[in-house]
Each structure stands twice: as C-alpha cells, then as structure tokens.
C-alpha positions as CSV (number, residue, x, y, z in Angstrom):
1,X,-1.8,-19.8,-7.3
2,X,1.0,-20.4,-9.8
3,X,3.3,-17.5,-10.3
4,X,3.4,-18.0,-14.1
5,X,4.8,-14.9,-15.9
6,X,3.9,-12.5,-13.2
7,X,7.0,-11.2,-11.4
8,X,5.1,-10.1,-8.3
9,X,3.7,-13.6,-7.7
10,X,7.1,-15.2,-8.5
11,X,8.6,-12.9,-5.8
12,X,5.9,-13.7,-3.3
13,X,6.5,-17.5,-4.1
14,X,10.3,-17.0,-3.5
15,X,9.5,-15.4,-0.1
16,X,7.2,-18.3,0.8
17,X,4.2,-15.9,1.1
18,X,0.8,-17.6,0.6
19,X,-1.7,-15.5,-1.4
20,X,-4.9,-15.7,-3.3
21,X,-6.1,-13.4,-6.0
22,X,-9.6,-12.5,-7.0
23,X,-10.4,-10.8,-10.3
24,X,-13.1,-8.2,-10.4
25,X,-14.1,-5.1,-12.5
26,X,-11.5,-2.3,-12.4
27,X,-11.5,-0.2,-9.1
28,X,-10.3,3.3,-9.3
29,X,-11.5,4.6,-5.9
30,X,-12.5,3.4,-2.5
31,X,-16.2,3.7,-3.5
32,X,-15.6,1.3,-6.4
33,X,-14.3,-1.2,-3.9
34,X,-17.0,-1.1,-1.3
35,X,-19.2,-3.6,-3.2
36,X,-16.5,-6.2,-2.8
37,X,-16.2,-5.8,1.0
38,X,-18.2,-8.9,1.9
39,X,-17.0,-10.9,-1.1
40,X,-13.3,-11.1,-0.4
41,X,-12.3,-11.8,3.2
42,X,-9.6,-9.7,5.0
43,X,-9.1,-6.1,5.5
44,X,-9.6,-4.0,2.4
45,X,-7.0,-1.2,1.9
46,X,-6.6,2.1,0.1
47,X,-3.2,3.5,-0.8
48,X,-2.2,7.1,-0.9
49,X,0.7,8.0,-3.2
50,X,2.0,11.4,-2.2
51,X,4.8,13.9,-2.6
52,X,6.1,16.5,-0.2
53,X,7.4,20.0,-0.9
54,X,10.9,18.8,-0.5
55,X,10.5,16.1,-3.2
56,X,10.1,13.2,-0.8
57,X,7.7,10.5,-2.0
58,X,5.4,8.7,0.4
59,X,3.1,5.7,0.2
60,X,0.4,5.4,3.0
61,X,-1.6,2.2,3.3
62,X,-4.7,2.3,5.5
63,X,-8.0,0.7,5.9
64,X,-10.5,1.3,3.1
65,X,-13.0,3.2,5.2
66,X,-10.5,5.2,7.2
67,X,-10.2,8.9,6.4
68,X,-6.6,10.0,6.3
69,X,-5.7,13.3,7.8
70,X,-2.7,14.7,5.8
71,X,-1.8,17.2,8.6
72,X,-1.4,14.3,11.1
73,X,0.5,12.2,8.5
74,X,3.0,15.2,7.9
75,X,3.5,15.6,11.7
76,X,4.1,12.0,12.4
77,X,6.3,11.2,9.4
78,X,8.3,14.4,9.4
79,X,7.2,15.2,5.9
80,X,6.4,18.7,4.6
81,X,3.3,19.8,3.1
82,X,2.0,16.6,1.5
83,X,0.0,16.5,-1.8
84,X,-1.0,13.6,-4.1
85,X,1.6,12.6,-6.5
86,X,1.1,13.1,-10.1
87,X,0.5,10.2,-12.5
88,X,3.9,10.7,-14.2
89,X,5.7,10.3,-10.9
90,X,3.7,7.3,-9.9
91,X,4.4,5.6,-13.2
92,X,8.2,6.5,-13.0
93,X,8.7,5.4,-9.4
94,X,6.1,2.6,-8.9
95,X,5.6,1.5,-12.5
96,X,1.7,1.5,-12.0
97,X,-1.2,3.5,-13.3
98,X,-3.5,5.7,-11.2
99,X,-6.0,3.5,-9.5
100,X,-3.5,0.7,-9.1
101,X,-1.4,2.1,-6.3
102,X,-0.3,-0.7,-4.0
103,X,2.5,-1.5,-1.7
104,X,3.2,-4.5,-4.0
105,X,4.4,-1.8,-6.5
106,X,7.3,-1.2,-4.2
107,X,8.9,-4.1,-6.0
108,X,9.4,-1.6,-8.9
109,X,11.0,1.1,-6.8
110,X,14.6,0.0,-7.5
111,X,16.0,3.3,-6.3
112,X,14.0,3.0,-3.0
113,X,12.7,6.6,-3.3
114,X,9.4,5.9,-1.4
115,X,8.9,6.2,2.3
116,X,6.2,3.8,3.5
117,X,3.6,4.5,6.1
118,X,1.2,1.8,7.4
119,X,-1.8,2.7,9.5
120,X,-1.6,1.0,12.9
121,X,-5.1,-0.5,12.4
122,X,-3.7,-2.7,9.5
123,X,-1.6,-4.6,12.1
124,X,-4.7,-5.6,13.9
125,X,-6.0,-7.5,10.9
126,X,-5.0,-11.0,10.1
127,X,-5.0,-10.5,6.4
128,X,-5.1,-7.6,3.9
129,X,-6.3,-7.1,0.4
130,X,-4.1,-5.2,-2.1
131,X,-4.0,-4.7,-5.9
132,X,-1.5,-7.0,-7.5
133,X,-0.1,-4.1,-9.7
134,X,-3.4,-3.7,-11.5
135,X,-6.8,-2.5,-10.4
136,X,-8.9,-5.3,-11.7
137,X,-7.9,-7.8,-9.1
138,X,-7.3,-8.0,-5.4
139,X,-4.6,-10.2,-3.8
140,X,-5.0,-11.3,-0.1
141,X,-2.0,-12.0,2.1
142,X,-1.4,-12.2,5.7
143,X,-0.6,-8.9,7.3
144,X,2.6,-10.3,8.8
145,X,3.6,-11.4,5.2
146,X,3.1,-7.7,4.1
147,X,5.6,-6.7,6.7
148,X,7.9,-9.5,5.4
149,X,7.5,-8.4,1.9
150,X,8.4,-4.7,2.7
151,X,11.4,-5.7,4.8
152,X,12.6,-8.1,2.0
153,X,12.7,-5.0,-0.3
154,X,14.6,-2.9,2.3
155,X,11.7,-0.8,3.6
156,X,11.2,-0.1,7.3
157,X,7.6,1.3,7.4
158,X,6.5,4.0,9.8
159,X,3.5,2.8,11.7
160,X,1.0,5.2,13.3
161,X,-2.7,6.3,13.1
162,X,-3.2,8.1,9.8
163,X,-6.6,9.5,10.9
164,X,-5.3,12.2,13.2
165,X,-3.6,11.0,16.3
166,X,-0.4,13.1,16.6
167,X,1.6,10.7,18.9
168,X,4.6,10.3,16.7
169,X,5.2,6.7,15.8
170,X,8.7,5.8,14.6
171,X,9.9,3.1,12.4
172,X,9.3,-0.4,13.6
C-alpha cells in the first residue's frame, strides 16, 4: 500500500514494515469487530487506554476475545488503581478519538507519557490487526514488526498475561 499522505503509513514504510489495510464500517467496541474475525487474517486486538491514580498513562494491547483483569494488570505493571482514561486525555496524548485506540497512535505521543503493555498471547501470533489511527479500517502487520515499531519510538513494552496471572513480567 502506498503511504500517500498518511504519516503512519509513511513511518511504517520508513521502517520497512509491510502492512495491509482493509476498510470496514466504524468499530467502537470488541463486539463490533467480531463480524470481521474471519474476514481479515491475523489476531484481532483490543486496546485499553487507562490512567492510574498517580497520573500514569497506560495502553494495554490484548487479543480481542481476552478479558482483561485490571487487578492483575495493576500488580504486574506496578501501576496503582487503573481506570479507563477520559476521552480528553486520549485525544491530548495519543491524538485519536474513542474507539480508535491503537498502539499505532503512540506515534503521536511525542512526550512518551504512555507505558505500553502487551499481552503475552500476542507474541504467539504471526500477525496482528490494529486500527490505523481511525476505527473504520484495520491494518495487519507481523507481530515482530509491532515490536519493531514500538522500539523505534522508544518504548519497551511490559509483556505478561493480562487476564489474571500474577507472575510479574518485566520489560523485554
């Protein structure tokens, strides 16, 4: 796909990351995305934008059908009392609207305020599907390229099971 005027695609091109994008109706929730599970190959992801009581900002990326356990995420990440981030903070930090949360939006986090959490199950998939800064499309990249993208921006994600295992994972 040609990067055209989209800075995300231009950045992926610069990194040598192959991608494909499929447009679809806007998806605001995991339930909205379920209809596309068989239509777009790769692991479909959901993204949780959260804030803790100390003001830390967190982005957790996990498989679409996996239920996150916030208590386990708090314990493993060292955060304190997580809650979902307000739309104003989301727009300010990641530059996207609710429903369009994606690790690709970290390209807009110039102050590097966000701490990134990847569910360990993601690393078992060859490719992942993520919104390309808007919720009416899904972009597929190799999982290894997601890690490359994050590292190129200066992020060292925490990797652990977001569903409840409390064996603390550390940055990898």
